[in-house]
N, C-alpha and C positions, 0 to 999 in steps of 0.2 A: 726331792720335793718339787712339785710343779710350780712354775712361775706364772703369775698373771700379768698380762700386759695392761698398762695404765689405760690404753684406749678401749679395752674391754670392760674395765671396772668403772671408769669415770661416767659413762652414760647411765649405768645402773644406779650409781650414787646420786646423780642429778635427778633422776626420775623419782627417787625416794624423797627428795626435797621439794619437788614440784607441788604436791598437794598442800603442803604447809604454806608455801609462798602464795598460792592462789587463794587459799582460805584466809590468810592474814590480810589480804588486800581486797576483800570482797565488799567493796563499798563504791557506789557510783558517784563520781565527781563530775563537774561540768567544765567546759572550756572557759578560759578567761573572757570577759566581755561585759558589756553594760547590763546584761540580764542575769549576771551571776554576782554573788557576794564572795569576797575574799576573806579568809581568816589567816592571820600571820602570827607566828610564834616568836619571831626574832626581829630585831636584836633586843638585848636586855640593857639595863642601866644599873650596874652594880653599885654605883655611888648612892643611888636611891633605893637599894635593896630590891631591885626589880630584875628578874632573871628570865632568860628565854625558855621556851617550851617546845616540845615536839608533840604533835597530835597522834595519839595511839588508838583511839576508839571514838566512833561517832554513832550515836543512837544504838549502842550495844554491839556494833560491828567493829571488829579489829581492823586496824590499818598497819601497814608498814610505816614505822615512825617517819614523819615528815614535818617540816616547819611552815609550809604554805599549802593551802587548799582553796579551790573555788567550788562553791556549793550553790545549789538552787536556793532562792529565798524560802524561809520557813523556820520552824523551831527545831533546835538541835540540842542534844546533850553531848558535850564534848569532854573526853577524858584526855589528860595530858601527862607527859613525862617531863618532870622539872629538870632543867639542865643547869644546875646551880653549882658554883664553886664554894659558896659560903658554907662553912661547917654548921651542923645543926647546933642549936643552943644546948648547954649542958643538961638542962632539965629534960630535954627531949631525946637525948642520946640513948637512954635506956629503953625508949619506946621505938617501935618500928612504924613505918607508914601504915601498915595494916591496922594499927590501933586507931586510926582515924579514917573510917570508911567515908568515901566521897570527898576527901581533902583535895583531890586532884581532878575534880569535875566542875564544869561550869555549864549552865543552861543559857542559851542565847536565842533570840528571835532575829534572824538575819534578813536584811533588805537588799535588793538588787543594787548594784553600783557602789556599794560601800565596802570599805576594808575595816575589819575588826581586828585590832591588835590585842592578842591574849598573852598574858605574861603570868609569872609566878612572883609573889611578893614574899620576902623573908619576914616572918613574924618574930621580930626581936622580943625576947623576954616573955614570950607566950608559953603558957602551960599546955596549950593545944598543939595542933600540927605545926611543924616548922615552917611550912609554906602554904599560901593560899593562892588559888587561881583567880585572876582578876581580868576584867575587861579594861585594859589600860587606856585605850583610845579608839575612837571611831572616826575614820576619814571618809569624806564624801567624794 
C-alpha cells in the first residue's frame, strides 16, 4: 500500500478550504478611526440577562464570526450569533431558532466616531424566541 507524505497532502487540503474562507469573509470593513463606526458584541452582563454576540452576517454577506468591527457610516442589517450560557426557557425548548426567522437580526444606522454595543437579551418567560438582539448602548 503506498504511503502519502503529510507535506504532499496538506497543501491540497488547505487549497480545498481556501475558497470557503475567502467567501465567508467577503465583506469590506474599514480601519479604526474618527471616520468609522465601531460595533461591539462583548462583554455581556449575565446578571441583567444580557449576553455577548458575534457578528456573522452584514447586509446579507457572511463573515467569519467576530465580536468587533469598524464600518463606514450608513445603514446596516446585522445578523449575530448569540453566545449565551443561559438555558432556553422550558416553553421554547421544543422549538428551534429556525422557528423565529429574524430573531438574531438588528437594523442600525451607524454614525462616524460612535461605538454601538450590540447584545442579546434573554427573554424570560417569553413564548417567542428565547433571545432578542438589542442595541445595548451607544458611546460617542
